[in-house]
N, C-alpha and C positions, 0 to 999 in steps of 0.2 A: 937514289932514294925511293923506297917502295910506296905503295899506296897508303898503307898503314901509317907510316911515317909523315906523309905529307898531310894526311888527315889530322894527325896530332899536332903538327906544326900549324895547320890552318886554324885549329881549335885555340891554340894557345895565342896565336897572333890576334884573333878576333876578340878574345877575352882582353888582351892587353890594350888594343885601340878602344875598346868600349869604356875604358876606364876614364878616358879624356874626352870631355864634351867637344872640343874642337875637332877631333877626327869624325865624330858623328855628322858634323856639317860637311866636312870634306868628302866623306864617304857617299853621302846622298848625292853630291854632285858628280862624283866619280861614276856611280851607277847610272846616272842619266847620261852621262858620256858614253859609257859602255853600251848601253842600249840604243844610243844613236848611231855610233860608228862600228860597234861590233869588236873593239879592240882598244888597246891604250892609246888614247888620242885625245886632242883638244887640250883646252885650257880649264882651269878651275879658279872661280872667283868667289871669295867669301867675304860678306859684309859685316861690319859692325863687331869685329874681334876684340876682346880686351887685351891688355898688355900682356897678362899671362898666356893667353891662347896664342898670340903672335910670337912669343918666346918658345912656346912649347912645339908649334909648328916649324918655327925657323930653326930650332935646334935639330929636328929630325931631318928637315931637308938641307941643312948646312947653309941656311941664308938668314940674312939679317932684315927681318921685317920691323918696320916702325910706323906703319900706318893701320887705321882700323879696317881698311879694305887690302886684302891679301890675294895676289894672283900667282899662280904656278903652273907649270906644264904637268899633265897627268904622267908623262913618261919620266919627270923628274922624280915623282912620288914612287913609281915602280923601281927606279935605280936606287934611291935612297933605302927603299925596303930590302934590296939585295945586298946592302951594305950593314944590315943590322944581325942580330942572332937569328932572324928569320930567313936566312939565306937559303935559297932553294924554293921559298914559297912565291908563287907568282901572285900578282895583284888580282888576277881573275879568281883564283882559288881562294884568296882572302876575302873578296867581296861576296863571293857565294857563301862563305861560312858566316861571315858577319851578318848578312841579310837572310840567310836561310834560303836561298833560292838560285835557280840556275841564270846565269848571266846570258841572256839571249837578246840579239839585237831585234829592235822594234820591227824592222823590215821583215825578218825572219818570223817573228811572232805573227805578224799580220798575214803573211804567206801560209803559215800553219793554220790561222783561223780560216782562212779562205778555202783552203784545201778541206779542212773539216767540214766546213759549210757545203761546200759542192758534193762530198760524199754524202752528206746528209740528204741533200736534195735529190741526188741520184738513186739512194736507197729509197726514199719515199715514193718517188715516181714508180719504182718497181713494184712497190707494195701496192699503189693505187692501181696499176696496170692490171695486176694479178687479180685484185678484188673485183674490178668493174669493166675489164676488157679493154683492148686496145682502141676500139673504136667507139667507147662511151664519151659522152660529152664532158664528163668530170676528168676522164683521162686526158682529153683534149685540153681543158682548162689548165690542168697541171702541167702538161707540156709546154703550153704557150707561156704560162706563168714564169717557168723556168728559163725558157729559151729567149723571152723578151724582157725578162725581169720586170714585169709589169702584173697587173691584175691580182695584187695581194702579196707581191714577191718581198717587198721591203717590210711589210707588216709581219710576215711569216718569218723573215730574218730577224727582226726585232724580238719576236716571241722565242726564237731559238736561243738568242744570246741572253735573254732576261730570265727565261724559265726552263731551258734546257732541251735536249733532243726529244725526250719523251714526251713533254707536255706540247711541244710544237707538233709533232706527228699526230698526236691525239686530236689536236685542234683541226688539222687539214682533214684527218679521216673523217670527222665529225660533219664538216663542211660538205664533203662528198656524199655522206649519207643523206644530208639534208637536200643537196641537189636531186639525188636519186628519188628522194620521196616526192619532191616537187613535181618531178617528170612523170612519175606513176600516177600522181593525182592532177595531172594536167587540166582536167575539165572541172576541177572543184576549186574552192577557195579555202585557205586555212589561215587562221589568225597567228600572227608572228609569235605570240606567247604560246600558242598550242605547238606550234613547230618546234619551239626550243624545247617545250616538256617532252615531246615525242622523240626528239633526236638526242638531247643532251640531258634529260631529265630535270631541266631547269628552264622555267617559262620565262626567265630573264636573260638567258644565255645569248640570245640574238638581238638584244637591245643594242642600239647604234653606238652606245660608247663602250661596249664590251668587245673584246678581241674576236670573238666568234662573230658577233653583229657586223663588225668592220670587214672581216675577211669574206662573209657571205655576200656583202654588197659588192665586194671586189669581183667574186666568181660570178655573181649575177650579171654585173657589168660585162664581163667577157662573154657570157652566154648569150646576152640580149644586144650585144654590139654596141654598149654604151662606154666609150673611151673615157668620158669625165662624168662623174655623178657627184654633185657637190650640194646643190641647193635642197631644201627640204622637199620642194615639189619634184625635182628630179628623182629623189629617193622614193617618194610616194609612187611615182609613175613607174620606176622600175619594179618595186613591190607588186603593183597592181599587174605588170606583164608577167611577172613569175608566178602569180596564183597565190600572192601572200596578202592578208588582209593586215595592214599596219595599226588597226585599232586607232583610226585617226579622224577627227571630224573638223580638223583645222582647214582642210582642203574643201572648197565649196564653190558653186556658182550659182547665178541667180537667172530664173527663167520667167516666161510669160507665155502662156498659151501652148505649152508642150505637154502632151499627156505622156505619163509614164505607166509602164506595165509590168507586173511581177507575173508569177506563175498562175496566181489566183486571178488575174485580170487587172483592169486599170487600178492604180493607187489612188484611193478614195481621198487620202488628205490632199493630194495635189489636184484631184478633181474638184475639190470644194474651193480651192483658190481660183481655178479656171472659171467655175460657175459665178464666182464674185468679181471676176475680171482683176484679180490682184496677182502682182509678181510674188515669187516664192523662192526660198533658197533651198538648194539640193546640196547636201554634204556628200563626201565620199563614202561615208558609212552608209547613207541612204542608197547609194547607187549599188551596193553590193548585191541588193535584191531586185534591181531592174534589169529586165531582160530585152526590152524594147521600147521604143517611143513612137509617137505618132503626131502629126500636126494637121490641121484641116487644110491650112494652106501648103502648098508644096515648097514655098519659099520660107526659109528661116533667116532673119537677120541677127549677125553677131555683132555685138557692140562693146567697145572696151570700156568705155567711160561710164562710171556708175550714175552720175548725175543725168548724162545724156540718155541713159537708158530710162531713169526714172521719169524723165520729161515726156519721153515717147509714149511710155506706158500711160501717163496721164491724158496726153493728147489724143491717144488712139483707143482709148477706153471703149469697151463693148464692140471692138472691131475684130474681125477674125484674122488675127495676126500672130505670128510666133517669133518670139525674142529671146536671145540669150546674152546675159552680160558676164563678161570674162574677167572684169575688174582688174585691168592692166596685166602684169605679168601672168602668163597662161597657167592656171592651176590645174592639177591632175583632174579634179572633178569637171572641169570645163573640156578637156580633152576628151574625157570618157564620153561626155554628153555629145560632143561633136562627132565622135566615131558612131555613136548610137543614131544620130540624126542622118549621117551619111548612109548607114546600113539601112535605113529605112526609105532611102531613095530620095531625100530632100535636097535641094538645092540651097546652098549656104552662100551668104554674103557677108564678108567681114570689113567693118570699119573701125578705124582706131586714129590716134594722133599721128601726125606726120612729122615725126622727129626721130631720131635714131633708134630709140628703144621702141617706139610704136612700128616702125617699119622692120625692125628684127622680130617682133612678136608676130606681124602679119606674115612675114616670111616663113616663119616655122608653122604657122597654120595652114598656109597656101601649099607648103611642101608636104605637110602631112595628109592633106585631103584634097584630092584633085576636083572634088565636087564644090570646092570652096572658091569664090570669086572676090577679088578685092573690091570694095565698095566705097566710093567717094574718097579715093586715095590716088588720084591722077594728078598730073602737073597742074591742071586747071583748078581743080579742087585745093590744091595747095595754095594757090594764088588768092583763093577765097578765104582760106583759114589762117594765112600767114600771121604771125605775131611779131612783136618787137623784141622778143626774147633772143638774144645771140645763142648759138650752139657753140661749144668749144670745140677746139680741134681733137682733144681727146675723145669727146663724145662721138664726132664725126667719124672716127676710125672704126665705129661699130657698123658703119654703112658697108664696109668691105666685105662683110660675111653675108649682105643681102644678095640672093640669087635668083629669085623668082623674076623672070622677064617682065612680067606685069608691074614690077616695082622699080626697075632699073631707072626709068625716066625720071620719076619723082625723086629718087634716091640721088641722082645726079643733080637736080635742081636744088635740092636741100643742101648739098655739099657746095653749090655755088652761092646760095643765098645766105647760108649759115644762120637761118632763123627758123625757129620752131613752128609748126602749124598744128592748131589744136580743134579737137572734134567739136567742141562747144560751138564753134563759129559755123558749123555745117548743119546745125540741128534743122533748120527750115528745108535745106536739100534732102536731108535724110527723111524728114516728115513727107515731103513731096514724092520720093521714091517709093516709100511704104504705101502711100495712098494710090499710087499708080499701079503697084503690084496687085491690088485689090480689084483693080479694072481689068486686069489681065494684061498689063502693060509689060 
């Protein structure tokens, strides 16, 4: 039987079996089996068949079906087919004609997809290398993304599957262009919307919910060695490091007695607060124009708790002190202020709650700035501020990430006691330390 005869037989068979609804149900199941096994194999189970459907299927297979649920082997259907006028027609050919598609095993389909994706990634890397050079940081990002399957790899694969090769390639090349732009303007700051307009002619292209925005963050994470960037503050910090203004005022810190300077000199708005001995809020947006800071006293006290900060400001009014309130988890604005204070040569003392979260925050601050010293966070201080609040085992696990040697003793004590210590109960000690600092203590 030549190919033309086989095709005519397949068309005739498909037409015949499409006339009976029961075969539609059977063929759907057989297609699943073929894609699973890649051959005639497995059993077929059909539910809720009418008496007419039972009789039709039973007559074809030479069986007596008397139940609404019918089961038979796929090989039995193939054998029955060979005993009809469609002799010479294989079940595979019949299924192909019936569904208008090639019968390929799922495993084979998956292998083909993987091979296609690999060819796409290899081709894309060659394009990037040719455009930007083997030693460029965008080429290094592309290489590591593909080698480690990180830094945007999954996102790119999803884009490839959903939107196709051309769109996925265009997306990556735009990210490369953005990275090169940021590198060439390393001493400047560009707003996120303007970067989108410059690179992709769309000011919203790099919005965090957009594919380009997500992929840009992944690429920046690789470049700035951030293996995990999840929280809003981590994203803002990454933007800041990359020279991007995220157009955000939600990140802020509160200060007292710290002078801020722009290119034109001291920032007069904050100067007025200092003159009036009042605390003031500094947003990330405000910090875009700040070049340096200065305090009359060489020591700056960093305080986690807002209430404690406010109380100290009230008690120490009219005194020559400098305070910064970080308000719990460290915001990008606080980190930038800390960097500026260190750059100005000030000695920083950080105090926070003695609980798993508080010690983790302290650890991050101390790790970031060697000019920073833990303040009232020793074992004896913990004994003074310990509360009756029990700390769960789940929270205590967070202490495993504390690394600064100056916090290890109090961390161990906290694990033993399993009770939180709060900064509010140390206020009098904190005030005493600040007063002593004014005496040159």
